[in-house]
N, C-alpha and C positions, 0 to 999 in steps of 0.2 A: 379535491385533487383528481385530475384525470390521468389515469395510467394506461398506457397502451402496451400490452404485453405481446411480444412476438411469439408465434407458435412454438411449442416444444422447447422452450428455453428458460423461462424465468424462474420456475419454481423447483425443477428437478434436474438432476444430472446423473444419469445412469442409476437412478433410484437411491443414490447415496443420501446420507443425512447431513444436514448443515452443521459445520463446525462452529461458525460464527453466524449469529442471527441478530439482526436489528429489526425491531418491530415498533411501528408507530412512534418513531423518535422525533421529539421536538426539542430544540435548543434555542435559548434566548440570551441576548446580551442586555441585561436590564429589562426594559419593557419591549425591546425590539426582538421579535422572534425571527431567527435566521433559518431554522429547519422546521418543516411542517409535516408531521406524520410520515417520516421517511422509513421505509422498510426495505431491507435487502438481506441476502444470505450468501454465504461463502463456504465452500467445501474444501477438504484437504486435497492437495494436488490440483487446485483450480486457480486460474487467474480471472479475477473479476475487475473490470475497469469502471470507474465513475468519471463520466465526461460532462461537460457543460461550460457555460461562459464564466468569465471572471465574476466573482461575487455571488455565485450560485449557492455557495455553502459547502463546497467540497472539502475544504480544509477544516471547517467546523465539524463536519461529519467524522473524519478520521481522528480529530482531536477528542471528540466525545467518546469514540470507541476506545481510544488510548487512555481514557480517564483524566484527561487534562481539562475537560469541561463537564459540568454536571448537567444532565438532561433535565429539561422542564417536565417532560413526560415521556413515556415509552420505556422499552426495555432493551438491553443488550445482553446476550448470553454467549458464552464460550463453552462448547461441549455440554450444553444444556444447563450450565450454571450461570446465574446472573453476575455480571461484572459492572453494571452501570452505576453502582453505588460504591465501588471500590476506588482506592487511591490509584494514581498513575503507577506508583511503584508496585502495588499488588497486581495490577493488570499486567504489567510487564513480567512479573514473576509467573503469572498464570500462563503466559505464552503469547502475548500480543506485543509486538514491537513496531514502533512508528519511526520511519526515517523521514524527518521533516524537510520541507523545502529549504534550499540553500545549505544543505549538508551539515553544518555545525560540527565539523571535526575539530580536533585539538591540533592547531597548526604548529605548535612548538614541541609536540611529541612525535616520535617516529611512527611509521606505519604499524609496526609490531606493538608499540606501546598503546596506540589508539585501539587496536584490536583487543589488547589485554584489558583495557577499561571496559569494553563491552562484555568480556568474559567473566567479569566479577559477578558473583551471585551472593546476595546477602544470606542465603541459606546454606552456603558452602558449595561443594561439588567440584573442587579441584581448581587448577589454574586455567583450564580451558585450552591447553596446548594443542590437543587434538582438534578442537573446534577451529583454532586459528589456522592450523595446517589445512583443514578442509576449505577455509576461505581462500587460502593461497592457491589451492587446487582449482577453485572456481574462478578466481581472478589472478591468473599468472602474472599480470602486470604489477600487481601488489607484491607478489613474492619477490620479484626482481628488485623492488624498492623497499624491502622490509625495514631497512635501517635508515631510510631517508625521512626527513621531516615532512609531516603532512602538508605544511604550507608550501612545500616545494613541488608538490604534485600538480599535474594538469587538472583542469576542471573535471574531466571524465574520470580520472583516477581518484580524485577526491570523492566523487559520488560513489564509486565502487567501494572506497574505504568506509564511507558512511553506511552503506548497505552491509558490508562485511562486519562492521562493528555490531550491527543489529543481529546478524546471523550467528555470531559466536555465543549469543544468549540463548540459542536453540529455540527460536520462536516456532509456535504452531501457526500463527498468523503473522505475516509480514505486510505492513502497510507502507506504501511509498507515495509521498506527496510531491508531485511534480519532479520526478527524478531526472528528467532530461532537460530541464529549463537551463538555458544559457549554453548548451553544449552544441558543438559542431555535428554535422550529419554522421560522420564516421563513429565518434564515441556514442552517439545515440543508438546507432545500429548495434554496436557491441553490447551496450547496456540492455537493450531489448532482448538480445540473444541470451544474456546471462539470466534475465528474468524468466525466460522460457526454461532454462536449466533448473531453476528453483522449483518450478512446477513439476518437472520430472523427478525431483528429489522428494516430492510429496508435500512441499510447503504450500500453504494457502496464501495467495498474494492478492491484496486489495490495492489496486493501482489507480491513483488520481493523476490525470494527465491532461495537459492542454494539447499535446500532440495526439489528436483524435485518430488520425489515420494510422499511426504507428501502434497505438494502444489497442485499437480494434483489431489490428492484424494479428496480435499475439494473444488476445484475451479469449476466454471461453464464453463469458457472458458480459453484459454491459448494462449500466444504468445511466440514463440521461437525467441530470439534475438541473432544474431551472427555477430560479427564485425560491430556493430552499425546498423544492418538492420534486419527487420522482415523476417525470412526465412520460417516460418510456423505458421499458426494460425488455431484455430478451437475449438471444444469442448475439455474440459480437458480430457475426456475419449478417444477421438479420438487420441490426441497427446500421451496419455499414452500407446496406443496400436500401435503407429507407430514404424516401425522397426528402423528408424533413431534415434528416441528418446530412444528407448529401448537399442540400441547399445551404444549410446554416453552418455546418462545421467542416465539410470536406471540400467546399468550393466547387461543387459539381452541380450542374443544373440540366 
């Protein structure tokens, strides 16, 4: 694996310790290995984006971190504790939430009911009413439609609802898999703005995106994944200025 690391970016950020750390992760479907010795880290209050072509293994990566796939080798730690052998439910309780591609909201439930589902905690901890109100403060458009069915929302509002449902679970790490897919430019801009607000609130965000330009514009650091391996990592600004990224992903030569 050839990894090109941009200066002053890939391994440290203000001297802080990684909250989520993936080390030498390999994942296979049967005999077909999809990820090859992937390593990355993420700190609290940081946005890290993973970019790359379709089929690079981006969704496999976040699925493995979320406990939906069992790694063939490597480790995943959250706050220094291994989670790579935990069930998806236990990973979620530990503080890692994944918002999958295509949203998967409950279309026959209201906005508030969708959020209440996300607020449920098997270990108790109340109704999550305060957490729901915080989501409404972050996404005012959802507050205005609190009693409307999820299936009646626009695509952008449904994506906000999917993110909000994850947030009421009080995640330490929020993973977003292609959150802007299928959205018009204005909802995309609004969504990126809200993701930046999550960083300001201290939440660590791992963002998988086909919108390379937009994700690099808001991220602190970035990893370029190709054919299941990290081929470049560093500050988002460094990758955005790299000629390889410019030629292949930003349409600039």
